C-alpha positions in Angstrom: -13.0 54.4 -29.7 -12.4 58.1 -30.3 -11.7 60.3 -27.3 -11.3 64.1 -27.1 -8.9 65.0 -24.3 -9.9 68.4 -22.7 -7.3 71.0 -22.0 -5.5 70.5 -18.7 -6.2 66.7 -18.7 -4.2 63.6 -19.7 -5.2 60.3 -21.3 -3.0 57.6 -19.9 -2.1 54.2 -21.4 -0.6 51.3 -19.5 2.5 49.2 -20.5 0.6 45.9 -20.7 -2.3 47.2 -22.8 -4.2 43.9 -22.8 -4.6 43.9 -19.0 -3.9 47.5 -18.1 -6.3 49.5 -16.0 -5.7 52.8 -17.7 -7.7 55.7 -19.2 -9.5 53.3 -21.6 -10.9 51.3 -18.6 -12.2 54.4 -16.9 -13.8 55.9 -20.0 -17.1 56.6 -18.1 -15.7 59.5 -16.1 -14.2 62.6 -17.8 -13.6 60.5 -20.9 -11.0 58.5 -18.9 -8.7 61.4 -18.5 -7.1 62.7 -15.3 -6.2 66.2 -14.3 -2.6 67.3 -15.2 -2.2 68.6 -11.7 -2.8 65.0 -10.4 0.5 63.8 -11.9 3.2 63.7 -9.2 6.1 62.3 -11.3 7.4 61.5 -14.7 8.8 58.3 -16.4 12.5 58.5 -17.0 14.6 56.2 -19.2 17.0 54.4 -16.8 19.7 54.3 -19.5 19.8 58.1 -19.5 20.4 58.5 -15.8 23.8 57.4 -14.3 23.2 54.6 -11.8 24.9 54.8 -8.4 25.7 51.1 -8.8 27.6 51.8 -12.0 29.5 54.7 -10.4 30.6 52.5 -7.5 31.7 49.8 -10.0 33.9 52.3 -11.8 35.3 53.6 -8.5 36.1 50.1 -7.4 37.8 49.3 -10.7 39.8 52.5 -10.6 40.9 51.7 -7.0 41.9 48.1 -8.0 43.9 49.4 -10.9 45.7 51.9 -8.7 46.4 49.1 -6.2 48.0 47.0 -9.0 50.2 49.9 -10.1 51.3 50.6 -6.5 52.1 46.9 -6.0 54.2 46.8 -9.2 56.1 50.0 -8.2 56.7 48.6 -4.7 58.0 45.3 -6.1 60.4 47.2 -8.4 61.7 49.4 -5.7 62.2 46.4 -3.4 64.1 44.5 -6.0 66.4 47.4 -6.6 67.1 47.9 -2.9 68.0 44.2 -2.5 70.1 44.2 -5.5 68.2 41.6 -7.4 68.6 41.9 -11.2 65.2 41.4 -12.9 65.0 38.7 -15.5 63.9 39.8 -18.9 
């Protein structure tokens, strides 16, 4: 099938082309195209956008690491106050 897309209109294809109801299925009206002004959003590759979940994961990991460092420092200070010689 050959289609000429008029200026200001879009010809859309679905992800699952065997069963998609896209511009090919509505070929009878405006050659299956839709007006560009009817588009209200765009598709974005999720890998290119930082996920809030990933940011919280990194924040949690950083907090846990800071807690481990603080615990090690506190244990060292406590040993020195008590006078316990650390074993090496």
